[in-house]
PDBQT receptor file of N, H, CA, C and O in Angstrom, charges set to zero:
ATOM      1  N   MET A   1      82.762 100.597  87.499  1.00  0.00    +0.000 N 
ATOM      2  CA  MET A   1      83.334 101.919  87.537  1.00  0.00    +0.000 C 
ATOM      3  C   MET A   1      83.899 102.247  86.162  1.00  0.00    +0.000 C 
ATOM      4  O   MET A   1      84.598 101.441  85.547  1.00  0.00    +0.000 OA
ATOM      5  N   GLN A   2      83.588 103.407  85.712  1.00  0.00    +0.000 N 
ATOM      6  H   GLN A   2      83.020 104.061  86.211  1.00  0.00    +0.000 HD
ATOM      7  CA  GLN A   2      84.137 103.857  84.434  1.00  0.00    +0.000 C 
ATOM      8  C   GLN A   2      84.923 105.135  84.690  1.00  0.00    +0.000 C 
ATOM      9  O   GLN A   2      84.415 106.073  85.304  1.00  0.00    +0.000 OA
ATOM     10  N   TYR A   3      86.146 105.167  84.222  1.00  0.00    +0.000 N 
ATOM     11  H   TYR A   3      86.559 104.405  83.723  1.00  0.00    +0.000 HD
ATOM     12  CA  TYR A   3      87.020 106.308  84.439  1.00  0.00    +0.000 C 
ATOM     13  C   TYR A   3      87.315 106.990  83.114  1.00  0.00    +0.000 C 
ATOM     14  O   TYR A   3      87.661 106.342  82.126  1.00  0.00    +0.000 OA
ATOM     15  N   VAL A   4      87.173 108.289  83.111  1.00  0.00    +0.000 N 
ATOM     16  H   VAL A   4      86.892 108.816  83.913  1.00  0.00    +0.000 HD
ATOM     17  CA  VAL A   4      87.464 109.085  81.920  1.00  0.00    +0.000 C 
ATOM     18  C   VAL A   4      88.939 109.480  81.954  1.00  0.00    +0.000 C 
ATOM     19  O   VAL A   4      89.439 109.992  82.956  1.00  0.00    +0.000 OA
ATOM     20  N   VAL A   5      89.618 109.232  80.844  1.00  0.00    +0.000 N 
ATOM     21  H   VAL A   5      89.212 108.816  80.030  1.00  0.00    +0.000 HD
ATOM     22  CA  VAL A   5      91.031 109.576  80.719  1.00  0.00    +0.000 C 
ATOM     23  C   VAL A   5      91.146 110.774  79.792  1.00  0.00    +0.000 C 
ATOM     24  O   VAL A   5      90.642 110.757  78.669  1.00  0.00    +0.000 OA
ATOM     25  N   GLU A   6      91.812 111.807  80.273  1.00  0.00    +0.000 N 
ATOM     26  H   GLU A   6      92.221 111.821  81.185  1.00  0.00    +0.000 HD
ATOM     27  CA  GLU A   6      92.081 112.974  79.439  1.00  0.00    +0.000 C 
ATOM     28  C   GLU A   6      93.512 112.891  78.928  1.00  0.00    +0.000 C 
ATOM     29  O   GLU A   6      94.440 112.650  79.699  1.00  0.00    +0.000 OA
ATOM     30  N   LEU A   7      93.684 113.089  77.644  1.00  0.00    +0.000 N 
ATOM     31  H   LEU A   7      92.929 113.285  77.017  1.00  0.00    +0.000 HD
ATOM     32  CA  LEU A   7      95.007 113.058  77.013  1.00  0.00    +0.000 C 
ATOM     33  C   LEU A   7      95.356 114.439  76.484  1.00  0.00    +0.000 C 
ATOM     34  O   LEU A   7      94.515 115.145  75.927  1.00  0.00    +0.000 OA
ATOM     35  N   GLU A   8      96.612 114.804  76.673  1.00  0.00    +0.000 N 
ATOM     36  H   GLU A   8      97.295 114.230  77.125  1.00  0.00    +0.000 HD
ATOM     37  CA  GLU A   8      97.052 116.124  76.220  1.00  0.00    +0.000 C 
ATOM     38  C   GLU A   8      98.491 116.041  75.734  1.00  0.00    +0.000 C 
ATOM     39  O   GLU A   8      99.346 115.444  76.389  1.00  0.00    +0.000 OA
ATOM     40  N   LEU A   9      98.748 116.640  74.590  1.00  0.00    +0.000 N 
ATOM     41  H   LEU A   9      98.054 117.124  74.058  1.00  0.00    +0.000 HD
ATOM     42  CA  LEU A   9     100.107 116.707  74.067  1.00  0.00    +0.000 C 
ATOM     43  C   LEU A   9     100.792 117.929  74.668  1.00  0.00    +0.000 C 
ATOM     44  O   LEU A   9     100.338 119.059  74.489  1.00  0.00    +0.000 OA
ATOM     45  N   GLU A  10     101.875 117.692  75.374  1.00  0.00    +0.000 N 
ATOM     46  H   GLU A  10     102.244 116.774  75.520  1.00  0.00    +0.000 HD
ATOM     47  CA  GLU A  10     102.618 118.772  76.022  1.00  0.00    +0.000 C 
ATOM     48  C   GLU A  10     103.503 119.500  75.010  1.00  0.00    +0.000 C 
ATOM     49  O   GLU A  10     103.775 118.988  73.924  1.00  0.00    +0.000 OA
ATOM     50  N   ASP A  11     103.942 120.688  75.381  1.00  0.00    +0.000 N 
ATOM     51  H   ASP A  11     103.721 121.104  76.264  1.00  0.00    +0.000 HD
ATOM     52  CA  ASP A  11     104.805 121.496  74.499  1.00  0.00    +0.000 C 
ATOM     53  C   ASP A  11     106.112 120.784  74.154  1.00  0.00    +0.000 C 
ATOM     54  O   ASP A  11     106.675 121.001  73.081  1.00  0.00    +0.000 OA
ATOM     55  N   ASP A  12     106.594 119.935  75.062  1.00  0.00    +0.000 N 
ATOM     56  H   ASP A  12     106.137 119.759  75.934  1.00  0.00    +0.000 HD
ATOM     57  CA  ASP A  12     107.859 119.238  74.829  1.00  0.00    +0.000 C 
ATOM     58  C   ASP A  12     107.687 117.952  74.010  1.00  0.00    +0.000 C 
ATOM     59  O   ASP A  12     108.655 117.224  73.790  1.00  0.00    +0.000 OA
ATOM     60  N   GLY A  13     106.455 117.672  73.559  1.00  0.00    +0.000 N 
ATOM     61  H   GLY A  13     105.669 118.263  73.738  1.00  0.00    +0.000 HD
ATOM     62  CA  GLY A  13     106.209 116.517  72.706  1.00  0.00    +0.000 C 
ATOM     63  C   GLY A  13     105.751 115.264  73.431  1.00  0.00    +0.000 C 
ATOM     64  O   GLY A  13     105.353 114.286  72.800  1.00  0.00    +0.000 OA
ATOM     65  N   ARG A  14     105.808 115.292  74.772  1.00  0.00    +0.000 N 
ATOM     66  H   ARG A  14     106.132 116.087  75.285  1.00  0.00    +0.000 HD
ATOM     67  CA  ARG A  14     105.327 114.134  75.532  1.00  0.00    +0.000 C 
ATOM     68  C   ARG A  14     103.812 114.187  75.666  1.00  0.00    +0.000 C 
ATOM     69  O   ARG A  14     103.211 115.259  75.601  1.00  0.00    +0.000 OA
ATOM     70  N   TRP A  15     103.205 113.028  75.852  1.00  0.00    +0.000 N 
ATOM     71  H   TRP A  15     103.694 112.157  75.905  1.00  0.00    +0.000 HD
ATOM     72  CA  TRP A  15     101.775 112.936  76.096  1.00  0.00    +0.000 C 
ATOM     73  C   TRP A  15     101.522 112.805  77.585  1.00  0.00    +0.000 C 
ATOM     74  O   TRP A  15     102.222 112.071  78.283  1.00  0.00    +0.000 OA
ATOM     75  N   LEU A  16     100.518 113.520  78.066  1.00  0.00    +0.000 N 
ATOM     76  H   LEU A  16      99.950 114.116  77.499  1.00  0.00    +0.000 HD
ATOM     77  CA  LEU A  16     100.097 113.435  79.458  1.00  0.00    +0.000 C 
ATOM     78  C   LEU A  16      98.706 112.825  79.486  1.00  0.00    +0.000 C 
ATOM     79  O   LEU A  16      97.794 113.309  78.815  1.00  0.00    +0.000 OA
ATOM     80  N   ALA A  17      98.548 111.766  80.260  1.00  0.00    +0.000 N 
ATOM     81  H   ALA A  17      99.289 111.373  80.804  1.00  0.00    +0.000 HD
ATOM     82  CA  ALA A  17      97.242 111.139  80.459  1.00  0.00    +0.000 C 
ATOM     83  C   ALA A  17      96.877 111.311  81.927  1.00  0.00    +0.000 C 
ATOM     84  O   ALA A  17      97.704 111.074  82.807  1.00  0.00    +0.000 OA
ATOM     85  N   ALA A  18      95.646 111.722  82.191  1.00  0.00    +0.000 N 
ATOM     86  H   ALA A  18      94.974 111.915  81.476  1.00  0.00    +0.000 HD
ATOM     87  CA  ALA A  18      95.196 111.931  83.560  1.00  0.00    +0.000 C 
ATOM     88  C   ALA A  18      93.765 111.448  83.720  1.00  0.00    +0.000 C 
ATOM     89  O   ALA A  18      92.968 111.482  82.782  1.00  0.00    +0.000 OA
ATOM     90  N   ILE A  19      93.456 110.996  84.932  1.00  0.00    +0.000 N 
ATOM     91  H   ILE A  19      94.103 110.968  85.694  1.00  0.00    +0.000 HD
ATOM     92  CA  ILE A  19      92.097 110.604  85.276  1.00  0.00    +0.000 C 
ATOM     93  C   ILE A  19      91.616 111.597  86.326  1.00  0.00    +0.000 C 
ATOM     94  O   ILE A  19      91.950 111.463  87.503  1.00  0.00    +0.000 OA
ATOM     95  N   PRO A  20      90.836 112.591  85.913  1.00  0.00    +0.000 N 
ATOM     96  CA  PRO A  20      90.432 113.664  86.822  1.00  0.00    +0.000 C 
ATOM     97  C   PRO A  20      89.700 113.198  88.082  1.00  0.00    +0.000 C 
ATOM     98  O   PRO A  20      89.821 113.833  89.129  1.00  0.00    +0.000 OA
ATOM     99  N   SER A  21      88.954 112.115  87.999  1.00  0.00    +0.000 N 
ATOM    100  H   SER A  21      88.856 111.599  87.148  1.00  0.00    +0.000 HD
ATOM    101  CA  SER A  21      88.214 111.642  89.169  1.00  0.00    +0.000 C 
ATOM    102  C   SER A  21      89.095 110.908  90.174  1.00  0.00    +0.000 C 
ATOM    103  O   SER A  21      88.625 110.521  91.244  1.00  0.00    +0.000 OA
ATOM    104  N   MET A  22      90.364 110.714  89.839  1.00  0.00    +0.000 N 
ATOM    105  H   MET A  22      90.745 111.028  88.970  1.00  0.00    +0.000 HD
ATOM    106  CA  MET A  22      91.329 110.076  90.731  1.00  0.00    +0.000 C 
ATOM    107  C   MET A  22      92.507 111.039  90.911  1.00  0.00    +0.000 C 
ATOM    108  O   MET A  22      93.478 110.978  90.157  1.00  0.00    +0.000 OA
ATOM    109  N   PRO A  23      92.423 111.926  91.907  1.00  0.00    +0.000 N 
ATOM    110  CA  PRO A  23      93.484 112.924  92.103  1.00  0.00    +0.000 C 
ATOM    111  C   PRO A  23      94.875 112.294  92.143  1.00  0.00    +0.000 C 
ATOM    112  O   PRO A  23      95.110 111.305  92.838  1.00  0.00    +0.000 OA
ATOM    113  N   GLY A  24      95.778 112.886  91.390  1.00  0.00    +0.000 N 
ATOM    114  H   GLY A  24      95.587 113.689  90.825  1.00  0.00    +0.000 HD
ATOM    115  CA  GLY A  24      97.160 112.426  91.367  1.00  0.00    +0.000 C 
ATOM    116  C   GLY A  24      97.446 111.305  90.391  1.00  0.00    +0.000 C 
ATOM    117  O   GLY A  24      98.602 110.923  90.208  1.00  0.00    +0.000 OA
ATOM    118  N   VAL A  25      96.405 110.768  89.758  1.00  0.00    +0.000 N 
ATOM    119  H   VAL A  25      95.466 111.078  89.906  1.00  0.00    +0.000 HD
ATOM    120  CA  VAL A  25      96.616 109.679  88.803  1.00  0.00    +0.000 C 
ATOM    121  C   VAL A  25      96.834 110.285  87.424  1.00  0.00    +0.000 C 
ATOM    122  O   VAL A  25      95.892 110.606  86.699  1.00  0.00    +0.000 OA
ATOM    123  N   MET A  26      98.111 110.428  87.091  1.00  0.00    +0.000 N 
ATOM    124  H   MET A  26      98.876 110.168  87.680  1.00  0.00    +0.000 HD
ATOM    125  CA  MET A  26      98.516 110.980  85.801  1.00  0.00    +0.000 C 
ATOM    126  C   MET A  26      99.852 110.377  85.427  1.00  0.00    +0.000 C 
ATOM    127  O   MET A  26     100.640 109.994  86.291  1.00  0.00    +0.000 OA
ATOM    128  N   ALA A  27     100.099 110.296  84.127  1.00  0.00    +0.000 N 
ATOM    129  H   ALA A  27      99.459 110.607  83.425  1.00  0.00    +0.000 HD
ATOM    130  CA  ALA A  27     101.344 109.700  83.665  1.00  0.00    +0.000 C 
ATOM    131  C   ALA A  27     101.733 110.301  82.320  1.00  0.00    +0.000 C 
ATOM    132  O   ALA A  27     100.880 110.674  81.515  1.00  0.00    +0.000 OA
ATOM    133  N   TYR A  28     103.032 110.386  82.099  1.00  0.00    +0.000 N 
ATOM    134  H   TYR A  28     103.725 110.084  82.753  1.00  0.00    +0.000 HD
ATOM    135  CA  TYR A  28     103.573 110.852  80.830  1.00  0.00    +0.000 C 
ATOM    136  C   TYR A  28     104.011 109.665  79.987  1.00  0.00    +0.000 C 
ATOM    137  O   TYR A  28     104.371 108.613  80.515  1.00  0.00    +0.000 OA
ATOM    138  N   GLY A  29     103.977 109.841  78.684  1.00  0.00    +0.000 N 
ATOM    139  H   GLY A  29     103.684 110.696  78.255  1.00  0.00    +0.000 HD
ATOM    140  CA  GLY A  29     104.473 108.830  77.772  1.00  0.00    +0.000 C 
ATOM    141  C   GLY A  29     105.029 109.484  76.525  1.00  0.00    +0.000 C 
ATOM    142  O   GLY A  29     104.653 110.603  76.177  1.00  0.00    +0.000 OA
ATOM    143  N   VAL A  30     105.928 108.778  75.854  1.00  0.00    +0.000 N 
ATOM    144  H   VAL A  30     106.233 107.869  76.137  1.00  0.00    +0.000 HD
ATOM    145  CA  VAL A  30     106.502 109.276  74.614  1.00  0.00    +0.000 C 
ATOM    146  C   VAL A  30     105.422 109.332  73.536  1.00  0.00    +0.000 C 
ATOM    147  O   VAL A  30     105.396 110.236  72.701  1.00  0.00    +0.000 OA
ATOM    148  N   THR A  31     104.533 108.343  73.576  1.00  0.00    +0.000 N 
ATOM    149  H   THR A  31     104.554 107.608  74.254  1.00  0.00    +0.000 HD
ATOM    150  CA  THR A  31     103.420 108.307  72.637  1.00  0.00    +0.000 C 
ATOM    151  C   THR A  31     102.105 108.360  73.415  1.00  0.00    +0.000 C 
ATOM    152  O   THR A  31     102.075 108.150  74.627  1.00  0.00    +0.000 OA
ATOM    153  N   GLU A  32     101.038 108.641  72.702  1.00  0.00    +0.000 N 
ATOM    154  H   GLU A  32     101.062 108.812  71.717  1.00  0.00    +0.000 HD
ATOM    155  CA  GLU A  32      99.702 108.659  73.301  1.00  0.00    +0.000 C 
ATOM    156  C   GLU A  32      99.383 107.285  73.900  1.00  0.00    +0.000 C 
ATOM    157  O   GLU A  32      98.825 107.184  74.992  1.00  0.00    +0.000 OA
ATOM    158  N   LYS A  33      99.745 106.246  73.172  1.00  0.00    +0.000 N 
ATOM    159  H   LYS A  33     100.199 106.328  72.285  1.00  0.00    +0.000 HD
ATOM    160  CA  LYS A  33      99.487 104.871  73.623  1.00  0.00    +0.000 C 
ATOM    161  C   LYS A  33     100.253 104.564  74.914  1.00  0.00    +0.000 C 
ATOM    162  O   LYS A  33      99.707 103.939  75.824  1.00  0.00    +0.000 OA
ATOM    163  N   ASP A  34     101.509 105.000  74.996  1.00  0.00    +0.000 N 
ATOM    164  H   ASP A  34     101.952 105.507  74.257  1.00  0.00    +0.000 HD
ATOM    165  CA  ASP A  34     102.306 104.783  76.206  1.00  0.00    +0.000 C 
ATOM    166  C   ASP A  34     101.673 105.478  77.409  1.00  0.00    +0.000 C 
ATOM    167  O   ASP A  34     101.520 104.872  78.469  1.00  0.00    +0.000 OA
ATOM    168  N   ALA A  35     101.309 106.741  77.245  1.00  0.00    +0.000 N 
ATOM    169  H   ALA A  35     101.434 107.234  76.384  1.00  0.00    +0.000 HD
ATOM    170  CA  ALA A  35     100.714 107.500  78.345  1.00  0.00    +0.000 C 
ATOM    171  C   ALA A  35      99.425 106.834  78.821  1.00  0.00    +0.000 C 
ATOM    172  O   ALA A  35      99.177 106.748  80.023  1.00  0.00    +0.000 OA
ATOM    173  N   LEU A  36      98.618 106.372  77.895  1.00  0.00    +0.000 N 
ATOM    174  H   LEU A  36      98.819 106.443  76.918  1.00  0.00    +0.000 HD
ATOM    175  CA  LEU A  36      97.370 105.707  78.239  1.00  0.00    +0.000 C 
ATOM    176  C   LEU A  36      97.645 104.416  79.013  1.00  0.00    +0.000 C 
ATOM    177  O   LEU A  36      96.984 104.150  80.017  1.00  0.00    +0.000 OA
ATOM    178  N   ALA A  37      98.595 103.624  78.567  1.00  0.00    +0.000 N 
ATOM    179  H   ALA A  37      99.131 103.840  77.752  1.00  0.00    +0.000 HD
ATOM    180  CA  ALA A  37      98.933 102.375  79.257  1.00  0.00    +0.000 C 
ATOM    181  C   ALA A  37      99.448 102.651  80.662  1.00  0.00    +0.000 C 
ATOM    182  O   ALA A  37      99.077 101.950  81.603  1.00  0.00    +0.000 OA
ATOM    183  N   TYR A  38     100.303 103.665  80.817  1.00  0.00    +0.000 N 
ATOM    184  H   TYR A  38     100.605 104.234  80.053  1.00  0.00    +0.000 HD
ATOM    185  CA  TYR A  38     100.863 103.986  82.127  1.00  0.00    +0.000 C 
ATOM    186  C   TYR A  38      99.798 104.470  83.100  1.00  0.00    +0.000 C 
ATOM    187  O   TYR A  38      99.800 104.079  84.267  1.00  0.00    +0.000 OA
ATOM    188  N   VAL A  39      98.883 105.321  82.628  1.00  0.00    +0.000 N 
ATOM    189  H   VAL A  39      98.881 105.638  81.680  1.00  0.00    +0.000 HD
ATOM    190  CA  VAL A  39      97.871 105.857  83.535  1.00  0.00    +0.000 C 
ATOM    191  C   VAL A  39      96.858 104.775  83.917  1.00  0.00    +0.000 C 
ATOM    192  O   VAL A  39      96.364 104.765  85.044  1.00  0.00    +0.000 OA
ATOM    193  N   GLU A  40      96.548 103.875  83.001  1.00  0.00    +0.000 N 
ATOM    194  H   GLU A  40      96.950 103.883  82.086  1.00  0.00    +0.000 HD
ATOM    195  CA  GLU A  40      95.636 102.780  83.337  1.00  0.00    +0.000 C 
ATOM    196  C   GLU A  40      96.269 101.860  84.373  1.00  0.00    +0.000 C 
ATOM    197  O   GLU A  40      95.593 101.429  85.308  1.00  0.00    +0.000 OA
ATOM    198  N   ALA A  41      97.546 101.555  84.223  1.00  0.00    +0.000 N 
ATOM    199  H   ALA A  41      98.095 101.906  83.464  1.00  0.00    +0.000 HD
ATOM    200  CA  ALA A  41      98.244 100.708  85.186  1.00  0.00    +0.000 C 
ATOM    201  C   ALA A  41      98.274 101.374  86.563  1.00  0.00    +0.000 C 
ATOM    202  O   ALA A  41      98.062 100.716  87.581  1.00  0.00    +0.000 OA
ATOM    203  N   LEU A  42      98.537 102.665  86.587  1.00  0.00    +0.000 N 
ATOM    204  H   LEU A  42      98.709 103.200  85.760  1.00  0.00    +0.000 HD
ATOM    205  CA  LEU A  42      98.560 103.394  87.854  1.00  0.00    +0.000 C 
ATOM    206  C   LEU A  42      97.180 103.392  88.509  1.00  0.00    +0.000 C 
ATOM    207  O   LEU A  42      97.070 103.187  89.718  1.00  0.00    +0.000 OA
ATOM    208  N   ALA A  43      96.140 103.616  87.730  1.00  0.00    +0.000 N 
ATOM    209  H   ALA A  43      96.230 103.783  86.748  1.00  0.00    +0.000 HD
ATOM    210  CA  ALA A  43      94.777 103.613  88.266  1.00  0.00    +0.000 C 
ATOM    211  C   ALA A  43      94.438 102.253  88.865  1.00  0.00    +0.000 C 
ATOM    212  O   ALA A  43      93.813 102.180  89.923  1.00  0.00    +0.000 OA
ATOM    213  N   LEU A  44      94.843 101.187  88.202  1.00  0.00    +0.000 N 
ATOM    214  H   LEU A  44      95.351 101.247  87.343  1.00  0.00    +0.000 HD
ATOM    215  CA  LEU A  44      94.575  99.843  88.729  1.00  0.00    +0.000 C 
ATOM    216  C   LEU A  44      95.326  99.600  90.030  1.00  0.00    +0.000 C 
ATOM    217  O   LEU A  44      94.820  98.919  90.921  1.00  0.00    +0.000 OA
ATOM    218  N   ARG A  45      96.532 100.154  90.147  1.00  0.00    +0.000 N 
ATOM    219  H   ARG A  45      96.944 100.708  89.423  1.00  0.00    +0.000 HD
ATOM    220  CA  ARG A  45      97.279 100.040  91.410  1.00  0.00    +0.000 C 
ATOM    221  C   ARG A  45      96.555 100.779  92.532  1.00  0.00    +0.000 C 
ATOM    222  O   ARG A  45      96.492 100.289  93.659  1.00  0.00    +0.000 OA
ATOM    223  N   VAL A  46      96.012 101.951  92.229  1.00  0.00    +0.000 N 
ATOM    224  H   VAL A  46      96.063 102.349  91.313  1.00  0.00    +0.000 HD
ATOM    225  CA  VAL A  46      95.267 102.725  93.222  1.00  0.00    +0.000 C 
ATOM    226  C   VAL A  46      94.020 101.952  93.658  1.00  0.00    +0.000 C 
ATOM    227  O   VAL A  46      93.719 101.876  94.849  1.00  0.00    +0.000 OA
ATOM    228  N   ILE A  47      93.300 101.383  92.699  1.00  0.00    +0.000 N 
ATOM    229  H   ILE A  47      93.545 101.445  91.731  1.00  0.00    +0.000 HD
ATOM    230  CA  ILE A  47      92.096 100.613  93.013  1.00  0.00    +0.000 C 
ATOM    231  C   ILE A  47      92.460  99.399  93.871  1.00  0.00    +0.000 C 
ATOM    232  O   ILE A  47      91.757  99.088  94.832  1.00  0.00    +0.000 OA
ATOM    233  N   ALA A  48      93.549  98.716  93.530  1.00  0.00    +0.000 N 
ATOM    234  H   ALA A  48      94.120  98.970  92.749  1.00  0.00    +0.000 HD
ATOM    235  CA  ALA A  48      93.993  97.557  94.310  1.00  0.00    +0.000 C 
ATOM    236  C   ALA A  48      94.318  97.971  95.740  1.00  0.00    +0.000 C 
ATOM    237  O   ALA A  48      93.963  97.268  96.686  1.00  0.00    +0.000 OA
ATOM    238  N   ASP A  49      94.984  99.097  95.901  1.00  0.00    +0.000 N 
ATOM    239  H   ASP A  49      95.272  99.668  95.132  1.00  0.00    +0.000 HD
ATOM    240  CA  ASP A  49      95.316  99.595  97.231  1.00  0.00    +0.000 C 
ATOM    241  C   ASP A  49      94.040  99.923  98.016  1.00  0.00    +0.000 C 
ATOM    242  O   ASP A  49      93.957  99.627  99.208  1.00  0.00    +0.000 OA
ATOM    243  N   GLN A  50      93.067 100.519  97.370  1.00  0.00    +0.000 N 
ATOM    244  H   GLN A  50      93.134 100.759  96.401  1.00  0.00    +0.000 HD
ATOM    245  CA  GLN A  50      91.788 100.823  98.029  1.00  0.00    +0.000 C 
ATOM    246  C   GLN A  50      91.087  99.541  98.459  1.00  0.00    +0.000 C 
ATOM    247  O   GLN A  50      90.509  99.487  99.544  1.00  0.00    +0.000 OA
ATOM    248  N   LEU A  51      91.132  98.525  97.634  1.00  0.00    +0.000 N 
ATOM    249  H   LEU A  51      91.602  98.569  96.752  1.00  0.00    +0.000 HD
ATOM    250  CA  LEU A  51      90.534  97.227  97.989  1.00  0.00    +0.000 C 
ATOM    251  C   LEU A  51      91.233  96.619  99.203  1.00  0.00    +0.000 C 
ATOM    252  O   LEU A  51      90.578  96.130 100.123  1.00  0.00    +0.000 OA
ATOM    253  N   GLU A  52      92.554  96.651  99.199  1.00  0.00    +0.000 N 
ATOM    254  H   GLU A  52      93.086  97.048  98.451  1.00  0.00    +0.000 HD
ATOM    255  CA  GLU A  52      93.334  96.086 100.303  1.00  0.00    +0.000 C 
ATOM    256  C   GLU A  52      93.058  96.783 101.627  1.00  0.00    +0.000 C 
ATOM    257  O   GLU A  52      93.135  96.160 102.686  1.00  0.00    +0.000 OA
ATOM    258  N   HIS A  53      92.737  98.068 101.574  1.00  0.00    +0.000 N 
ATOM    259  H   HIS A  53      92.674  98.574 100.713  1.00  0.00    +0.000 HD
ATOM    260  CA  HIS A  53      92.511  98.841 102.792  1.00  0.00    +0.000 C 
ATOM    261  C   HIS A  53      91.032  99.046 103.099  1.00  0.00    +0.000 C 
ATOM    262  O   HIS A  53      90.679  99.833 103.978  1.00  0.00    +0.000 OA
ATOM    263  N   GLY A  54      90.171  98.340 102.376  1.00  0.00    +0.000 N 
ATOM    264  H   GLY A  54      90.457  97.700 101.662  1.00  0.00    +0.000 HD
ATOM    265  CA  GLY A  54      88.739  98.409 102.643  1.00  0.00    +0.000 C 
ATOM    266  C   GLY A  54      88.098  99.738 102.302  1.00  0.00    +0.000 C 
ATOM    267  O   GLY A  54      87.035 100.070 102.827  1.00  0.00    +0.000 OA
ATOM    268  N   GLU A  55      88.729 100.496 101.432  1.00  0.00    +0.000 N 
ATOM    269  H   GLU A  55      89.592 100.227 101.005  1.00  0.00    +0.000 HD
ATOM    270  CA  GLU A  55      88.194 101.809 101.051  1.00  0.00    +0.000 C 
ATOM    271  C   GLU A  55      87.181 101.721  99.921  1.00  0.00    +0.000 C 
ATOM    272  O   GLU A  55      86.479 102.692  99.638  1.00  0.00    +0.000 OA
ATOM    273  N   THR A  56      87.102 100.569  99.277  1.00  0.00    +0.000 N 
ATOM    274  H   THR A  56      87.672  99.781  99.507  1.00  0.00    +0.000 HD
ATOM    275  CA  THR A  56      86.120 100.327  98.229  1.00  0.00    +0.000 C 
ATOM    276  C   THR A  56      85.712  98.871  98.296  1.00  0.00    +0.000 C 
ATOM    277  O   THR A  56      86.446  98.041  98.832  1.00  0.00    +0.000 OA
ATOM    278  N   SER A  57      84.559  98.558  97.762  1.00  0.00    +0.000 N 
ATOM    279  H   SER A  57      83.962  99.232  97.327  1.00  0.00    +0.000 HD
ATOM    280  CA  SER A  57      84.024  97.200  97.828  1.00  0.00    +0.000 C 
ATOM    281  C   SER A  57      84.339  96.433  96.541  1.00  0.00    +0.000 C 
ATOM    282  O   SER A  57      84.182  96.972  95.445  1.00  0.00    +0.000 OA
ATOM    283  N   PRO A  58      84.781  95.179  96.668  1.00  0.00    +0.000 N 
ATOM    284  CA  PRO A  58      85.082  94.385  95.485  1.00  0.00    +0.000 C 
ATOM    285  C   PRO A  58      83.836  93.808  94.801  1.00  0.00    +0.000 C 
ATOM    286  O   PRO A  58      83.931  93.235  93.715  1.00  0.00    +0.000 OA
ATOM    287  N   GLU A  59      82.681  93.958  95.433  1.00  0.00    +0.000 N 
ATOM    288  H   GLU A  59      82.604  94.423  96.315  1.00  0.00    +0.000 HD
ATOM    289  CA  GLU A  59      81.459  93.411  94.869  1.00  0.00    +0.000 C 
ATOM    290  C   GLU A  59      81.163  94.056  93.516  1.00  0.00    +0.000 C 
ATOM    291  O   GLU A  59      81.139  95.279  93.377  1.00  0.00    +0.000 OA
ATOM    292  N   HIS A  60      80.944  93.216  92.551  1.00  0.00    +0.000 N 
ATOM    293  H   HIS A  60      80.963  92.223  92.663  1.00  0.00    +0.000 HD
ATOM    294  CA  HIS A  60      80.581  93.672  91.208  1.00  0.00    +0.000 C 
ATOM    295  C   HIS A  60      81.598  94.666  90.640  1.00  0.00    +0.000 C 
ATOM    296  O   HIS A  60      81.220  95.629  89.972  1.00  0.00    +0.000 OA
ATOM    297  N   LEU A  61      82.844  94.441  90.897  1.00  0.00    +0.000 N 
ATOM    298  H   LEU A  61      83.151  93.659  91.440  1.00  0.00    +0.000 HD
ATOM    299  CA  LEU A  61      83.892  95.325  90.413  1.00  0.00    +0.000 C 
ATOM    300  C   LEU A  61      84.050  95.139  88.902  1.00  0.00    +0.000 C 
ATOM    301  O   LEU A  61      84.363  94.046  88.430  1.00  0.00    +0.000 OA
ATOM    302  N   ASP A  62      83.834  96.192  88.176  1.00  0.00    +0.000 N 
ATOM    303  H   ASP A  62      83.580  97.079  88.560  1.00  0.00    +0.000 HD
ATOM    304  CA  ASP A  62      83.964  96.191  86.717  1.00  0.00    +0.000 C 
ATOM    305  C   ASP A  62      84.568  97.540  86.353  1.00  0.00    +0.000 C 
ATOM    306  O   ASP A  62      83.912  98.573  86.481  1.00  0.00    +0.000 OA
ATOM    307  N   VAL A  63      85.799  97.530  85.908  1.00  0.00    +0.000 N 
ATOM    308  H   VAL A  63      86.332  96.690  85.804  1.00  0.00    +0.000 HD
ATOM    309  CA  VAL A  63      86.520  98.765  85.631  1.00  0.00    +0.000 C 
ATOM    310  C   VAL A  63      86.698  98.919  84.133  1.00  0.00    +0.000 C 
ATOM    311  O   VAL A  63      87.064  97.971  83.439  1.00  0.00    +0.000 OA
ATOM    312  N   SER A  64      86.434 100.129  83.635  1.00  0.00    +0.000 N 
ATOM    313  H   SER A  64      86.136 100.899  84.199  1.00  0.00    +0.000 HD
ATOM    314  CA  SER A  64      86.706 100.421  82.232  1.00  0.00    +0.000 C 
ATOM    315  C   SER A  64      87.230 101.844  82.118  1.00  0.00    +0.000 C 
ATOM    316  O   SER A  64      86.961 102.695  82.967  1.00  0.00    +0.000 OA
ATOM    317  N   PHE A  65      87.976 102.082  81.061  1.00  0.00    +0.000 N 
ATOM    318  H   PHE A  65      88.194 101.391  80.372  1.00  0.00    +0.000 HD
ATOM    319  CA  PHE A  65      88.560 103.386  80.810  1.00  0.00    +0.000 C 
ATOM    320  C   PHE A  65      88.049 103.889  79.461  1.00  0.00    +0.000 C 
ATOM    321  O   PHE A  65      87.983 103.131  78.493  1.00  0.00    +0.000 OA
ATOM    322  N   VAL A  66      87.693 105.158  79.405  1.00  0.00    +0.000 N 
ATOM    323  H   VAL A  66      87.747 105.773  80.191  1.00  0.00    +0.000 HD
ATOM    324  CA  VAL A  66      87.279 105.776  78.148  1.00  0.00    +0.000 C 
ATOM    325  C   VAL A  66      88.076 107.053  77.954  1.00  0.00    +0.000 C 
ATOM    326  O   VAL A  66      88.376 107.766  78.912  1.00  0.00    +0.000 OA
ATOM    327  N   ILE A  67      88.409 107.329  76.724  1.00  0.00    +0.000 N 
ATOM    328  H   ILE A  67      88.166 106.750  75.946  1.00  0.00    +0.000 HD
ATOM    329  CA  ILE A  67      89.158 108.539  76.418  1.00  0.00    +0.000 C 
ATOM    330  C   ILE A  67      88.187 109.679  76.198  1.00  0.00    +0.000 C 
ATOM    331  O   ILE A  67      87.227 109.558  75.436  1.00  0.00    +0.000 OA
ATOM    332  N   ALA A  68      88.446 110.784  76.873  1.00  0.00    +0.000 N 
ATOM    333  H   ALA A  68      89.225 110.882  77.491  1.00  0.00    +0.000 HD
ATOM    334  CA  ALA A  68      87.561 111.951  76.774  1.00  0.00    +0.000 C 
ATOM    335  C   ALA A  68      87.676 112.596  75.416  1.00  0.00    +0.000 C 
ATOM    336  O   ALA A  68      87.006 113.593  75.147  1.00  0.00    +0.000 OA
TER     337      ALA A  68
């Protein structure tokens, strides 16, 4: 699975990182790097939860993130 991360600098100076293919998976950070780290961690938590509840298959699980 490859997830596209969109990064945006907000008017207040914070960075917003979001993964459009995963509704609700977005995070703010003081820096671009922070926002990216937070959103990746959140996405991995969502994937782990899906695995635990049988909503996705662990077979050949390969996750990567790319910046749009």
